[in-house]
N, CA, C and O atoms as a CHARMM CRD file, in Angstrom:
* protein
*
  324
    1    1 MET  N    104.48100  80.52300 106.28400 PROA 1      0.00000
    2    1 MET  CA   105.45500  82.08300 106.07400 PROA 1      0.00000
    3    1 MET  C    106.98600  81.34000 105.67000 PROA 1      0.00000
    4    1 MET  O    107.68200  81.89300 104.81800 PROA 1      0.00000
    5    2 GLU  N    107.53100  79.87400 106.42900 PROA 2      0.00000
    6    2 GLU  CA   108.38800  78.78300 106.02900 PROA 2      0.00000
    7    2 GLU  C    108.32500  78.53100 104.40100 PROA 2      0.00000
    8    2 GLU  O    109.30900  78.46400 103.66400 PROA 2      0.00000
    9    3 SER  N    107.10200  78.42200 104.05200 PROA 3      0.00000
   10    3 SER  CA   106.75400  77.68500 102.88700 PROA 3      0.00000
   11    3 SER  C    107.01700  78.72300 101.61500 PROA 3      0.00000
   12    3 SER  O    107.66400  78.49800 100.59200 PROA 3      0.00000
   13    4 ILE  N    106.55100  79.52100 101.87000 PROA 4      0.00000
   14    4 ILE  CA   106.78300  80.30200 100.72200 PROA 4      0.00000
   15    4 ILE  C    108.15200  81.17000 100.60100 PROA 4      0.00000
   16    4 ILE  O    108.46500  81.76200  99.56800 PROA 4      0.00000
   17    5 LEU  N    108.98500  81.16800 101.88200 PROA 5      0.00000
   18    5 LEU  CA   110.17000  81.55900 101.81200 PROA 5      0.00000
   19    5 LEU  C    110.74600  80.50800 101.18100 PROA 5      0.00000
   20    5 LEU  O    111.17000  80.76900 100.05500 PROA 5      0.00000
   21    6 LEU  N    110.90200  79.28700 101.60700 PROA 6      0.00000
   22    6 LEU  CA   111.42800  78.11600 100.65100 PROA 6      0.00000
   23    6 LEU  C    111.04200  77.97100  99.29500 PROA 6      0.00000
   24    6 LEU  O    111.96900  77.63500  98.55800 PROA 6      0.00000
   25    7 THR  N    109.91500  78.13100  98.74300 PROA 7      0.00000
   26    7 THR  CA   109.64600  78.34900  97.19700 PROA 7      0.00000
   27    7 THR  C    110.16700  79.68700  96.78500 PROA 7      0.00000
   28    7 THR  O    110.45900  79.65300  95.59000 PROA 7      0.00000
   29    8 LEU  N    110.37300  80.76000  97.28500 PROA 8      0.00000
   30    8 LEU  CA   110.73300  81.70900  96.86900 PROA 8      0.00000
   31    8 LEU  C    112.37100  81.59500  96.63100 PROA 8      0.00000
   32    8 LEU  O    112.90400  82.02900  95.61000 PROA 8      0.00000
   33    9 ALA  N    113.06100  80.98700  97.65300 PROA 9      0.00000
   34    9 ALA  CA   114.41900  80.46300  97.28600 PROA 9      0.00000
   35    9 ALA  C    114.63100  79.59400  96.39900 PROA 9      0.00000
   36    9 ALA  O    115.58300  79.76100  95.63700 PROA 9      0.00000
   37   10 ILE  N    113.67100  78.28100  96.26400 PROA 10     0.00000
   38   10 ILE  CA   113.87100  77.28500  95.10600 PROA 10     0.00000
   39   10 ILE  C    113.96900  78.13800  93.68200 PROA 10     0.00000
   40   10 ILE  O    114.88900  78.17200  92.86400 PROA 10     0.00000
   41   11 GLY  N    112.45400  78.93400  93.68800 PROA 11     0.00000
   42   11 GLY  CA   112.42200  79.76900  92.40000 PROA 11     0.00000
   43   11 GLY  C    113.44500  80.41500  92.02200 PROA 11     0.00000
   44   11 GLY  O    113.38600  80.39300  90.79200 PROA 11     0.00000
   45   12 LEU  N    114.47700  81.05800  92.37900 PROA 12     0.00000
   46   12 LEU  CA   115.73000  81.90300  92.49700 PROA 12     0.00000
   47   12 LEU  C    116.34300  80.62700  92.09000 PROA 12     0.00000
   48   12 LEU  O    116.39400  80.29300  90.90600 PROA 12     0.00000
   49   13 LEU  N    116.70400  80.07000  92.83600 PROA 13     0.00000
   50   13 LEU  CA   117.90100  79.10800  92.60200 PROA 13     0.00000
   51   13 LEU  C    117.71800  78.21900  91.30300 PROA 13     0.00000
   52   13 LEU  O    118.68200  77.66300  90.77600 PROA 13     0.00000
   53   14 ALA  N    116.32700  78.11000  90.78200 PROA 14     0.00000
   54   14 ALA  CA   115.67900  77.53200  89.28100 PROA 14     0.00000
   55   14 ALA  C    116.22400  78.61300  88.58800 PROA 14     0.00000
   56   14 ALA  O    117.24300  78.49700  87.90700 PROA 14     0.00000
   57   15 GLY  N    115.45600  79.91500  88.75100 PROA 15     0.00000
   58   15 GLY  CA   116.43400  80.90900  87.56200 PROA 15     0.00000
   59   15 GLY  C    117.36100  81.19900  87.17200 PROA 15     0.00000
   60   15 GLY  O    117.55400  81.50300  85.99400 PROA 15     0.00000
   61   16 TYR  N    118.64200  81.17800  88.53900 PROA 16     0.00000
   62   16 TYR  CA   119.74700  81.05800  88.06700 PROA 16     0.00000
   63   16 TYR  C    120.18000  79.50300  87.29700 PROA 16     0.00000
   64   16 TYR  O    120.52700  79.52300  86.11700 PROA 16     0.00000
   65   17 LEU  N    120.14300  78.60900  87.81800 PROA 17     0.00000
   66   17 LEU  CA   120.43900  76.93800  87.09100 PROA 17     0.00000
   67   17 LEU  C    119.58800  77.57000  85.64800 PROA 17     0.00000
   68   17 LEU  O    120.38000  77.62000  84.70700 PROA 17     0.00000
   69   18 GLY  N    118.65900  77.89100  85.39600 PROA 18     0.00000
   70   18 GLY  CA   118.12900  78.11000  84.21200 PROA 18     0.00000
   71   18 GLY  C    118.94200  78.71500  83.42200 PROA 18     0.00000
   72   18 GLY  O    119.42300  78.12300  82.45600 PROA 18     0.00000
   73   19 SER  N    119.23700  80.02400  83.70800 PROA 19     0.00000
   74   19 SER  CA   119.93900  81.08000  83.30400 PROA 19     0.00000
   75   19 SER  C    121.73200  80.23200  82.41500 PROA 19     0.00000
   76   19 SER  O    122.33000  80.40900  81.35300 PROA 19     0.00000
   77   20 LEU  N    121.95100  79.22800  83.80400 PROA 20     0.00000
   78   20 LEU  CA   123.23900  78.81500  83.06500 PROA 20     0.00000
   79   20 LEU  C    122.94500  77.59400  82.09100 PROA 20     0.00000
   80   20 LEU  O    123.97300  77.32400  81.47000 PROA 20     0.00000
   81   21 ILE  N    121.97300  76.83900  81.78100 PROA 21     0.00000
   82   21 ILE  CA   121.95600  76.20700  81.39000 PROA 21     0.00000
   83   21 ILE  C    121.07300  76.68600  79.71600 PROA 21     0.00000
   84   21 ILE  O    120.88600  75.94300  78.75200 PROA 21     0.00000
   85   22 MET  N    120.75600  77.85400  79.83800 PROA 22     0.00000
   86   22 MET  CA   120.71000  78.45000  78.80900 PROA 22     0.00000
   87   22 MET  C    121.48100  79.12400  77.86700 PROA 22     0.00000
   88   22 MET  O    121.27500  79.45400  76.69900 PROA 22     0.00000
   89   23 LYS  N    122.67400  79.29100  78.84800 PROA 23     0.00000
   90   23 LYS  CA   124.11800  79.93300  78.38200 PROA 23     0.00000
   91   23 LYS  C    123.85300  81.12700  77.37900 PROA 23     0.00000
   92   23 LYS  O    123.47000  80.75700  76.26900 PROA 23     0.00000
   93   24 GLY  N    123.99000  82.54500  77.57200 PROA 24     0.00000
   94   24 GLY  CA   123.70900  83.44200  76.53900 PROA 24     0.00000
   95   24 GLY  C    122.36400  83.81200  75.96100 PROA 24     0.00000
   96   24 GLY  O    122.12700  84.80900  75.27900 PROA 24     0.00000
   97   25 LYS  N    121.54300  82.90000  76.31700 PROA 25     0.00000
   98   25 LYS  CA   119.88900  83.12900  75.66100 PROA 25     0.00000
   99   25 LYS  C    119.06100  84.01200  76.74500 PROA 25     0.00000
  100   25 LYS  O    117.97800  84.46300  76.37100 PROA 25     0.00000
  101   26 GLY  N    119.44300  84.24700  77.87800 PROA 26     0.00000
  102   26 GLY  CA   118.67100  84.60000  79.09300 PROA 26     0.00000
  103   26 GLY  C    118.32700  86.16600  78.83200 PROA 26     0.00000
  104   26 GLY  O    118.41800  86.74600  77.75000 PROA 26     0.00000
  105   27 LEU  N    117.93700  86.68600  80.00100 PROA 27     0.00000
  106   27 LEU  CA   117.81900  88.45600  79.81900 PROA 27     0.00000
  107   27 LEU  C    118.72100  89.09900  80.69300 PROA 27     0.00000
  108   27 LEU  O    118.34100  90.22900  80.99900 PROA 27     0.00000
  109   28 GLY  N    119.85300  88.73000  81.22300 PROA 28     0.00000
  110   28 GLY  CA   120.79500  89.01700  82.24700 PROA 28     0.00000
  111   28 GLY  C    119.77600  88.49900  83.39600 PROA 28     0.00000
  112   28 GLY  O    118.62500  88.07800  83.28800 PROA 28     0.00000
  113   29 LEU  N    120.83200  88.72700  84.85500 PROA 29     0.00000
  114   29 LEU  CA   120.52100  87.96700  85.69200 PROA 29     0.00000
  115   29 LEU  C    119.27400  87.92000  86.31700 PROA 29     0.00000
  116   29 LEU  O    118.44900  87.02900  86.52000 PROA 29     0.00000
  117   30 ILE  N    119.36600  89.33300  86.61500 PROA 30     0.00000
  118   30 ILE  CA   118.02600  90.18900  87.63800 PROA 30     0.00000
  119   30 ILE  C    116.63600  89.43100  86.91100 PROA 30     0.00000
  120   30 ILE  O    115.78400  88.74000  87.46900 PROA 30     0.00000
  121   31 LEU  N    116.75100  89.86600  85.31600 PROA 31     0.00000
  122   31 LEU  CA   115.50300  89.14100  85.01100 PROA 31     0.00000
  123   31 LEU  C    115.65900  87.46100  84.50000 PROA 31     0.00000
  124   31 LEU  O    115.05900  87.10300  83.48600 PROA 31     0.00000
  125   32 ASN  N    116.10700  86.94300  84.91500 PROA 32     0.00000
  126   32 ASN  CA   116.37300  85.49500  84.47800 PROA 32     0.00000
  127   32 ASN  C    116.14100  84.92200  86.02200 PROA 32     0.00000
  128   32 ASN  O    115.91400  83.71300  86.08400 PROA 32     0.00000
  129   33 LEU  N    116.17300  85.65800  87.27700 PROA 33     0.00000
  130   33 LEU  CA   115.83700  85.11800  87.97500 PROA 33     0.00000
  131   33 LEU  C    114.20300  85.38600  88.29900 PROA 33     0.00000
  132   33 LEU  O    113.56000  84.49000  88.84600 PROA 33     0.00000
  133   34 VAL  N    113.48400  86.81500  87.89000 PROA 34     0.00000
  134   34 VAL  CA   112.41700  86.84700  87.86900 PROA 34     0.00000
  135   34 VAL  C    111.66000  85.54100  87.21600 PROA 34     0.00000
  136   34 VAL  O    110.88400  84.77500  87.78600 PROA 34     0.00000
  137   35 VAL  N    111.94000  85.52400  86.37200 PROA 35     0.00000
  138   35 VAL  CA   111.66600  84.99100  84.63600 PROA 35     0.00000
  139   35 VAL  C    111.54000  83.46700  85.18500 PROA 35     0.00000
  140   35 VAL  O    110.53400  82.79200  84.96800 PROA 35     0.00000
  141   36 GLY  N    112.69500  82.97700  85.93900 PROA 36     0.00000
  142   36 GLY  CA   112.76900  81.92600  86.59400 PROA 36     0.00000
  143   36 GLY  C    112.01500  81.37400  88.15000 PROA 36     0.00000
  144   36 GLY  O    111.98600  80.28800  88.72800 PROA 36     0.00000
  145   37 LEU  N    111.60500  82.36800  88.36500 PROA 37     0.00000
  146   37 LEU  CA   110.66500  82.15600  89.85900 PROA 37     0.00000
  147   37 LEU  C    109.47600  82.17600  89.31300 PROA 37     0.00000
  148   37 LEU  O    108.57900  81.65100  89.97300 PROA 37     0.00000
  149   38 VAL  N    109.20600  82.63700  88.28000 PROA 38     0.00000
  150   38 VAL  CA   107.58500  82.45900  87.54900 PROA 38     0.00000
  151   38 VAL  C    107.59100  81.06900  86.85700 PROA 38     0.00000
  152   38 VAL  O    106.68700  80.27200  87.10500 PROA 38     0.00000
  153   39 GLY  N    108.70900  80.72800  85.89300 PROA 39     0.00000
  154   39 GLY  CA   108.76000  79.59300  85.42900 PROA 39     0.00000
  155   39 GLY  C    108.74100  78.53200  86.49700 PROA 39     0.00000
  156   39 GLY  O    108.13800  77.50600  86.18400 PROA 39     0.00000
  157   40 ALA  N    109.27000  78.57300  87.67000 PROA 40     0.00000
  158   40 ALA  CA   109.47600  77.60700  88.76200 PROA 40     0.00000
  159   40 ALA  C    108.03300  77.53100  89.19100 PROA 40     0.00000
  160   40 ALA  O    107.57200  76.43200  89.50000 PROA 40     0.00000
  161   41 LEU  N    107.52400  78.26700  89.22000 PROA 41     0.00000
  162   41 LEU  CA   105.92300  77.98000  90.19200 PROA 41     0.00000
  163   41 LEU  C    104.79700  77.31900  89.16300 PROA 41     0.00000
  164   41 LEU  O    104.00700  76.42800  89.47700 PROA 41     0.00000
  165   42 LEU  N    104.92600  78.08400  87.60300 PROA 42     0.00000
  166   42 LEU  CA   104.39500  77.22300  86.67200 PROA 42     0.00000
  167   42 LEU  C    105.26700  75.88800  86.58100 PROA 42     0.00000
  168   42 LEU  O    104.36100  75.07400  86.39800 PROA 42     0.00000
  169   43 GLY  N    106.20300  75.29800  86.59100 PROA 43     0.00000
  170   43 GLY  CA   106.49200  74.27300  86.54800 PROA 43     0.00000
  171   43 GLY  C    106.00600  73.32600  87.80600 PROA 43     0.00000
  172   43 GLY  O    105.39100  72.28600  87.57400 PROA 43     0.00000
  173   44 GLY  N    106.17800  73.55600  88.55700 PROA 44     0.00000
  174   44 GLY  CA   105.96800  72.91900  90.13000 PROA 44     0.00000
  175   44 GLY  C    103.92700  72.62900  89.86400 PROA 44     0.00000
  176   44 GLY  O    103.25900  71.73400  90.38000 PROA 44     0.00000
  177   45 TRP  N    103.48200  73.63300  89.00200 PROA 45     0.00000
  178   45 TRP  CA   101.88800  73.54200  89.26800 PROA 45     0.00000
  179   45 TRP  C    101.47700  72.51600  88.07600 PROA 45     0.00000
  180   45 TRP  O    100.53800  71.72400  88.15100 PROA 45     0.00000
  181   46 VAL  N    102.53500  72.70400  86.71700 PROA 46     0.00000
  182   46 VAL  CA   101.77000  71.70500  86.09400 PROA 46     0.00000
  183   46 VAL  C    102.41400  70.43600  86.28600 PROA 46     0.00000
  184   46 VAL  O    101.63800  69.51800  86.02000 PROA 46     0.00000
  185   47 PHE  N    103.61200  70.03200  86.67100 PROA 47     0.00000
  186   47 PHE  CA   103.52900  68.78600  87.02400 PROA 47     0.00000
  187   47 PHE  C    102.58000  68.23800  87.83800 PROA 47     0.00000
  188   47 PHE  O    102.07100  67.12200  87.73400 PROA 47     0.00000
  189   48 GLY  N    102.33900  69.19800  88.76500 PROA 48     0.00000
  190   48 GLY  CA   101.40000  68.59300  89.78000 PROA 48     0.00000
  191   48 GLY  C     99.94300  68.22300  89.11200 PROA 48     0.00000
  192   48 GLY  O     99.09300  67.38800  89.42200 PROA 48     0.00000
  193   49 LEU  N    100.01500  69.14500  88.12200 PROA 49     0.00000
  194   49 LEU  CA    98.42300  68.66000  87.62300 PROA 49     0.00000
  195   49 LEU  C     98.40200  67.56000  86.74500 PROA 49     0.00000
  196   49 LEU  O     97.34100  67.26200  86.19600 PROA 49     0.00000
  197   50 LEU  N     99.69700  66.75100  86.48600 PROA 50     0.00000
  198   50 LEU  CA   100.02200  65.76500  85.62700 PROA 50     0.00000
  199   50 LEU  C    100.09800  64.72700  86.68600 PROA 50     0.00000
  200   50 LEU  O    100.05300  63.50900  86.51400 PROA 50     0.00000
  201   51 GLY  N    100.20600  65.30700  87.69000 PROA 51     0.00000
  202   51 GLY  CA   100.93100  63.84400  88.89700 PROA 51     0.00000
  203   51 GLY  C    101.81300  63.22700  88.85500 PROA 51     0.00000
  204   51 GLY  O    102.00700  62.15500  89.42800 PROA 51     0.00000
  205   52 VAL  N    102.87400  64.12600  87.78500 PROA 52     0.00000
  206   52 VAL  CA   104.51100  63.62500  87.36800 PROA 52     0.00000
  207   52 VAL  C    105.15000  64.17900  88.70600 PROA 52     0.00000
  208   52 VAL  O    104.89100  65.28100  89.19100 PROA 52     0.00000
  209   53 GLY  N    106.33900  62.90700  89.41400 PROA 53     0.00000
  210   53 GLY  CA   107.05900  63.33300  89.81400 PROA 53     0.00000
  211   53 GLY  C    106.93500  63.34000  91.56900 PROA 53     0.00000
  212   53 GLY  O    105.87700  62.79000  91.87100 PROA 53     0.00000
  213   54 GLY  N    107.67600  63.78500  92.76100 PROA 54     0.00000
  214   54 GLY  CA   107.47200  62.81200  93.74400 PROA 54     0.00000
  215   54 GLY  C    107.68400  64.13400  95.03700 PROA 54     0.00000
  216   54 GLY  O    107.53900  65.33000  94.78300 PROA 54     0.00000
  217   55 GLY  N    107.97800  63.68800  96.15000 PROA 55     0.00000
  218   55 GLY  CA   108.06100  64.89900  96.87900 PROA 55     0.00000
  219   55 GLY  C    109.41400  65.14200  97.64000 PROA 55     0.00000
  220   55 GLY  O    110.31900  64.31600  97.52100 PROA 55     0.00000
  221   56 GLY  N    109.51300  65.86200  98.14100 PROA 56     0.00000
  222   56 GLY  CA   110.96200  66.53200  98.38700 PROA 56     0.00000
  223   56 GLY  C    111.73400  67.70300  98.40200 PROA 56     0.00000
  224   56 GLY  O    111.30400  68.55600  97.62600 PROA 56     0.00000
  225   57 LEU  N    112.57600  67.97200  98.93400 PROA 57     0.00000
  226   57 LEU  CA   113.18400  69.12800  97.87400 PROA 57     0.00000
  227   57 LEU  C    114.10300  69.13000  97.01000 PROA 57     0.00000
  228   57 LEU  O    114.54200  70.21500  96.62700 PROA 57     0.00000
  229   58 LEU  N    114.63400  67.87600  96.47500 PROA 58     0.00000
  230   58 LEU  CA   115.15600  67.93500  95.16200 PROA 58     0.00000
  231   58 LEU  C    114.37900  67.71000  93.98300 PROA 58     0.00000
  232   58 LEU  O    114.70700  67.96000  92.82300 PROA 58     0.00000
  233   59 TRP  N    113.27600  67.19400  94.41900 PROA 59     0.00000
  234   59 TRP  CA   111.97400  67.29100  93.25900 PROA 59     0.00000
  235   59 TRP  C    111.48800  68.30100  92.85600 PROA 59     0.00000
  236   59 TRP  O    111.01900  68.49500  91.73500 PROA 59     0.00000
  237   60 GLN  N    111.57500  69.19200  93.93300 PROA 60     0.00000
  238   60 GLN  CA   110.68000  70.49100  93.91800 PROA 60     0.00000
  239   60 GLN  C    112.04100  71.56700  93.27500 PROA 60     0.00000
  240   60 GLN  O    111.72700  72.65700  92.79700 PROA 60     0.00000
  241   61 ILE  N    113.15900  71.24300  93.31300 PROA 61     0.00000
  242   61 ILE  CA   114.22700  71.86100  92.73600 PROA 61     0.00000
  243   61 ILE  C    114.49900  71.92100  91.02900 PROA 61     0.00000
  244   61 ILE  O    114.75200  72.88400  90.30400 PROA 61     0.00000
  245   62 ILE  N    114.29800  70.16800  90.66200 PROA 62     0.00000
  246   62 ILE  CA   114.21800  69.76800  89.04800 PROA 62     0.00000
  247   62 ILE  C    113.48500  70.66300  88.77800 PROA 62     0.00000
  248   62 ILE  O    113.69000  71.78700  88.31900 PROA 62     0.00000
  249   63 SER  N    111.88500  69.71000  89.32100 PROA 63     0.00000
  250   63 SER  CA   110.59700  70.44700  88.40000 PROA 63     0.00000
  251   63 SER  C    110.67400  72.24500  88.32300 PROA 63     0.00000
  252   63 SER  O    110.18200  72.81200  87.34700 PROA 63     0.00000
  253   64 ALA  N    111.20300  72.88100  89.21700 PROA 64     0.00000
  254   64 ALA  CA   111.27400  74.30900  89.39100 PROA 64     0.00000
  255   64 ALA  C    112.09200  74.98700  87.67500 PROA 64     0.00000
  256   64 ALA  O    111.74100  75.79100  86.81300 PROA 64     0.00000
  257   65 THR  N    113.58500  73.88200  87.96100 PROA 65     0.00000
  258   65 THR  CA   114.43500  74.27600  87.09800 PROA 65     0.00000
  259   65 THR  C    113.88300  74.27300  85.56700 PROA 65     0.00000
  260   65 THR  O    114.19400  75.07400  84.68500 PROA 65     0.00000
  261   66 ILE  N    112.82800  72.98000  85.45400 PROA 66     0.00000
  262   66 ILE  CA   112.44000  72.56000  84.17800 PROA 66     0.00000
  263   66 ILE  C    111.75800  73.99000  83.75000 PROA 66     0.00000
  264   66 ILE  O    112.21100  74.80900  82.95000 PROA 66     0.00000
  265   67 GLY  N    110.40100  74.06800  84.59400 PROA 67     0.00000
  266   67 GLY  CA   109.71600  75.26400  84.27400 PROA 67     0.00000
  267   67 GLY  C    110.40900  76.49800  83.65900 PROA 67     0.00000
  268   67 GLY  O    110.10600  77.13500  82.65000 PROA 67     0.00000
  269   68 ALA  N    111.69900  76.71100  84.77900 PROA 68     0.00000
  270   68 ALA  CA   112.51000  77.84600  84.50700 PROA 68     0.00000
  271   68 ALA  C    112.95900  77.48300  82.97000 PROA 68     0.00000
  272   68 ALA  O    112.60600  78.15300  82.00000 PROA 68     0.00000
  273   69 VAL  N    113.37000  76.90600  82.93600 PROA 69     0.00000
  274   69 VAL  CA   114.48800  76.72400  81.24500 PROA 69     0.00000
  275   69 VAL  C    113.23200  76.48700  80.37200 PROA 69     0.00000
  276   69 VAL  O    113.63900  76.41200  79.21200 PROA 69     0.00000
  277   70 ILE  N    112.21100  76.37200  80.40000 PROA 70     0.00000
  278   70 ILE  CA   111.43000  76.43400  79.36400 PROA 70     0.00000
  279   70 ILE  C    110.70100  77.28200  79.20600 PROA 70     0.00000
  280   70 ILE  O    109.93400  77.20200  78.24700 PROA 70     0.00000
  281   71 LEU  N    110.64600  78.54900  80.17200 PROA 71     0.00000
  282   71 LEU  CA   109.96000  79.59800  80.22300 PROA 71     0.00000
  283   71 LEU  C    111.19000  80.81600  79.95300 PROA 71     0.00000
  284   71 LEU  O    110.94900  81.79300  79.24500 PROA 71     0.00000
  285   72 LEU  N    112.24600  80.64900  80.48100 PROA 72     0.00000
  286   72 LEU  CA   113.29200  81.17500  79.81300 PROA 72     0.00000
  287   72 LEU  C    113.08200  81.04800  77.88700 PROA 72     0.00000
  288   72 LEU  O    112.70400  81.86800  77.05000 PROA 72     0.00000
  289   73 TRP  N    113.47800  79.80600  77.80500 PROA 73     0.00000
  290   73 TRP  CA   113.46400  79.47900  76.35000 PROA 73     0.00000
  291   73 TRP  C    112.24300  80.36800  75.33700 PROA 73     0.00000
  292   73 TRP  O    112.32800  80.67300  74.14700 PROA 73     0.00000
  293   74 ILE  N    111.14300  80.62000  76.30500 PROA 74     0.00000
  294   74 ILE  CA   109.55000  80.55200  75.42100 PROA 74     0.00000
  295   74 ILE  C    110.19300  82.73600  75.24600 PROA 74     0.00000
  296   74 ILE  O    110.06500  83.39200  74.21200 PROA 74     0.00000
  297   75 VAL  N    110.61800  83.10900  76.17900 PROA 75     0.00000
  298   75 VAL  CA   110.71800  84.18400  76.23700 PROA 75     0.00000
  299   75 VAL  C    111.91000  84.76300  75.67200 PROA 75     0.00000
  300   75 VAL  O    112.06600  85.98400  75.65200 PROA 75     0.00000
  301   76 SER  N    112.76800  83.94800  75.20800 PROA 76     0.00000
  302   76 SER  CA   113.89100  84.26800  74.25800 PROA 76     0.00000
  303   76 SER  C    113.70300  84.34100  72.69500 PROA 76     0.00000
  304   76 SER  O    114.28300  84.99900  71.83100 PROA 76     0.00000
  305   77 LEU  N    112.45000  83.21800  72.64000 PROA 77     0.00000
  306   77 LEU  CA   111.91200  83.48000  71.25600 PROA 77     0.00000
  307   77 LEU  C    111.04300  84.51100  70.83400 PROA 77     0.00000
  308   77 LEU  O    110.93200  84.91500  69.67600 PROA 77     0.00000
  309   78 VAL  N    110.27600  85.02400  72.07900 PROA 78     0.00000
  310   78 VAL  CA   109.63600  85.85900  71.86800 PROA 78     0.00000
  311   78 VAL  C    110.20300  87.13300  71.39100 PROA 78     0.00000
  312   78 VAL  O    109.67900  87.81600  70.51100 PROA 78     0.00000
  313   79 ARG  N    111.49500  87.48000  72.12100 PROA 79     0.00000
  314   79 ARG  CA   112.13500  88.44200  72.10700 PROA 79     0.00000
  315   79 ARG  C    113.07400  88.82100  71.17300 PROA 79     0.00000
  316   79 ARG  O    113.45100  89.97800  70.98800 PROA 79     0.00000
  317   80 LYS  N    113.57500  87.50700  70.38700 PROA 80     0.00000
  318   80 LYS  CA   113.79400  87.35600  68.71100 PROA 80     0.00000
  319   80 LYS  C    112.69400  88.44600  68.12100 PROA 80     0.00000
  320   80 LYS  O    113.05200  89.48200  67.56100 PROA 80     0.00000
  321   81 LYS  N    111.41000  88.10100  68.30600 PROA 81     0.00000
  322   81 LYS  CA   110.74800  88.50600  66.58300 PROA 81     0.00000
  323   81 LYS  C    110.53700  89.83200  67.04200 PROA 81     0.00000
  324   81 LYS  O    110.06600  90.68000  66.28500 PROA 81     0.00000
């Protein structure tokens, strides 16, 4: 249960950081957090498949933020069309 809560917290933090990094290309705070959470899960999964990264909380935050930024960027591209 604690690991699920930690994953959610990291995902929400990654969504928030992703919205700050994207500067105005986001979807609003709530949707940025949701997309960031999904992006964080995808980022962690992809980095795990690639065997990239290390352990620890800092790496989880970094990989989640990268995943969130990429997904926020993709969503912003799709919304423009």
